[in-house]
N, C-alpha and C positions, 0 to 999 in steps of 0.2 A: 518521624518517620523521615526517612530521605528527599532531598527536593522532586525526585522522580516519581515517587511515588505520590506525594502531594501532586505533579502535574497532573501524574494519571487520575489521582482522585478527584481532582478537580473538571478536567475534561468529564471524566463518569458521570458526575454530577450535574452536568451539563449537557448531559442529554449524548454525547462525545460524538466524534465526525468520523464517518464509513466512508472507504473507497474499492470499488471492485473495479477491475478492471483487466484486462487482455497483459501484457505487459507494455523604360523605367513608367510604373505604374504613379495609377493617379493617386493626388494627395488626398487626405479628409479631407471634407466639404463641411461637414457639422458645425451651423453656425453657434454664434455665443447664446447661456440662455439668456437671453438679455430681455428682464423683466418692466413690466409699466407697474409706476407706482400704484397700488391699492392694497385694500386690507383684508385681514378675515378671508373668509372662505372666497370671494372674487377673487382675492390674488392666488389662492390656491389655482383654483381654476383657470388662471389664465397660465399659470405656471405649467400645470399639467399640459394644458393645451399648445403652448410656445414648445414646450418640450416634444411631446408625440411630431409635433410639424417636424423637430429637425430630425430626430430619428429618421420619420418618413422619410427625409432629402438626404440622406449619407448614401453617397454614391457606392455603389457595391460593381463589384466585377464578379465573372463568371462563376456561379455557384461551385464549389469543390464536388467531383463527386465521391458517392458512398463509398464506392472502391478506394479510390484515394485517401477520402476520410480512415477508412477501416485500416488501410495499410499504417496510417499514422497513427492508430489508436483514437481518436476523435471520437467523441461522441456525438450523435444526431439525432435528429426528433423518429428516424424511421425505427430507431432501436427499440421505439416503446416503453413500456416500462420493464426495459434491461435494466439488473441489480447495477450496473457501472451509472446507467442514468440518474435510475434513484439514490446511489451513491453521492454524487458528485451536486445535487440539488437539496439533500440534506448539509452538506457541508454549506452551501450559496444561503439555506437558511438560517443555517445556525449565525454566518457572518453577519443578516439581515437584523436579525434577532439580538445583537451585540451592539450592533451600530447604531440600531433603533430606527432602521429604514433610512441612513443619511449613507452617501456613498462615502469610501474610505477607499485607504490605500492600503492593501491588502501584499506582504511578502512570502515568500513563499519557498522555504529550503531546506536539506535535506541535512539529517548528522555524518552522512560518510557521502563520498565520489559515486555518483551511478543509483544514489537508493531511489530515482524517482522526481523530484520534483520537477523537473521539466513538464514530462507529463500531468501531475496532478496540476501544478500552474497553466498550461493551455488548458486541460479541459474544464478547470473550474471557471475560465474566463468564456469559455463555450457554452457553461450555465446559467451564467448573467446574463448571455447575449439568447438562450431562449424563452428570457421573458421577454414579452415585446414590449415591456414596457422601460426596460432595461441594455444601457452597452455595456462593454469589456472595453481596457484598451491593458492590454499585456505588453510589458518591454520587457526583453532580453539582456537581462544585468549581467550573466557571466559573462564578461568582455573575454574570459581565455580561453573557454571552454561551449561555446554559440550553439544551440541548438535551431532557435523557430525558424532561421533563416529559411531552411528546407523546404516550409510552406508557402516560398515564393517562386519556385520553379530557378530556371535559369535569368541570370540578369545583375545588374549593380543596385544596390540598393539604400541609400542613407539608410542614416539608423544613430544610433543613443553616442557614440564617440563622435561623429562628425557635425551632428550639433551641438555638443559642448565645447567643440574644439573650435567652432566658429564662430562669434559674436552674430555675423549679419545674417545666418540661417533662420528659415520661419520654421516652426515645428512642424505644418501641415509638411512640408518636406521630407519629414523621417516618420509619420503617421501613415500605414497602408493597412488597406483591404485587402482581407485574403481569401475570400471566397463564400465566409461566412455569415449570413444576416448579422449587423450589429456589433460584432468582434472589427477592433482593430490593431494591429501586433508595430510597437517599437522594435527592429532588428537590434542588435547590438551595436553594427556599425562595424571599421576595422577592427577584425583582432587585435587587442592588446596583452603587452605582457605585463604590465603594470600600470593597475586602473584607478588604486585608493585615490588621486588627485582630483580624479572625476568625479567622484559620488561626494568626496568632502567639498565642492565648489559650490559657489553661491547661483548658479545659474540651474543646478541639478535641483537645486532645492526649492528654488520657486518656477521652475518646469513643473513638479509633481503640485505644488500647491495653486498655481492657476491650472491645470487641469481642474484639479477637486473643485476648483468653485467654478469654471466656466461651465465645466458639463456637469451640472447636477444628478444624472441620470446615469453618471459613468465610473464603473469601480476599476482601480486601476490596481492590475495584478504583477508583482515584482517577481522574475525569475531570477531568483537568487544563487552564487554558487553553495556548496555545502559551508555550513558554518565552523567545520574542524579544518578546511583545508585552506580560507580567505580569510582575511581581515576586512574585505570589501561588505563582506555581508553584516560585519558589524556595524558598518557605519552607516548600509540602507535600513539597518533594523530602529533605527533614529529616525530617519525620513519617515516611517511610514507610521497607519495606526492600528493595526494588528499583525503579528505571525503562524502562519502556520508548517507547523514544524514534520519532514515527512523522514522517520522511519524506517530502513530496508530491513524487514523484519529477520530476525538470526545473525545479522551482520554487525551489529553493534554492542560496547558495552553499554551496561546501564550506566556506568561510571561516565562514558559519552555523553550519553544523552541528557544525564544530569548536567554535565556542565553546559550543554546547548539550552537547557530553560534556564538554568542560571544565571548565561549570557541574553538569554531574551528579557528575561523577566516576565513576573505572571499578569502584569497589566495589560502584557503584546500577546502574552502566549496565547492564542485561542482557542487550537488542540494539536494532539501529536494523531498525525495517520500511519499506520502502519503499513507498509506498503510490500505485495505479495506475502503475504500472510497464508501460509500451507492450506491446502482445503484435502483433507482425509478421504480415503474413500469410502462411500456408503456401506454400510454394514449390509452382508446378503447371506443368507442361509446356506449356500454355494461357497463360501470361505471357509465353514466351518469345517463342511466335507471336504477343502482341499485348499487346507491354508498355502500353496502354492501358487496360487490367483491371486491373494491382497500382495506378500512379498513379489510376485512377479511384476504388477503393475506400478511398485513403490520403484523400485529396481530402474525397470524397462520405459518410467517416463508418463506413462499414464494417469498419473498423478499431475494435474497440473495446480500451479500454486497460484494465489491471487492477490494481491494488494486487499490488504486486511480492514482494521477499524479503527480508529483513533478513540482510546480512554479516558 
């Protein structure tokens, strides 16, 4: 059995991951989760109370309008039991099960350029933020081709590279609200052609550990470059707890997926998301009477693709 077959079999046995989709700011002021000395049930109750108060005090900017969220292909509560919302909640559930409810660092990468990893990482962060007891922090680690800054609108925003380059910069200066409750984003900062040294720095490792330990209800998601196009991604994989691999349906060879899963390793590979899996037209009697109908639908684009399921 090949590596990819093993990875797909493992994901199927775990229940799989499934994705359905359409294709100066104020700093974060959430205080640290400082816990009083206590034990047992009392400590847990006090911890939860502290966390809930901290989440309630998170400073928000004006909420993003539903139209803006739809334009940026972002899930939101008004979608109800939408297929996309269910899909990302399913991925969130898999992560919670794997981590046994503890916060963790999750890297989202793709097997090819334009595979949809930024779309998946953003909506995964929103899925965590939809849970009132959790928060999410999304880092744009694609320094040569960033995308998450588009949510901020016009203006200059400090980001990851600024923090790593300036020893005296406080991390609160790069964590920004975007108008989605309980979601924070660290943009990439200034675009860089050579970025490997940033992710190998001690400060990067310390930053992730600090956020993970300080904000115990916060899930950290790294939007990483494609596995096949950047050495940065392998470095980032070493810093995270789990990896979600996004595969653009029909655009990569099995050998490419095999290479990606091998580089990630079985211990960290959480699952594979097949993006833009095609949806075929429903069977209709008129298709028998007039086969041209189905052919026309396919040729002229009435059949819409959809990101699919990880197996």
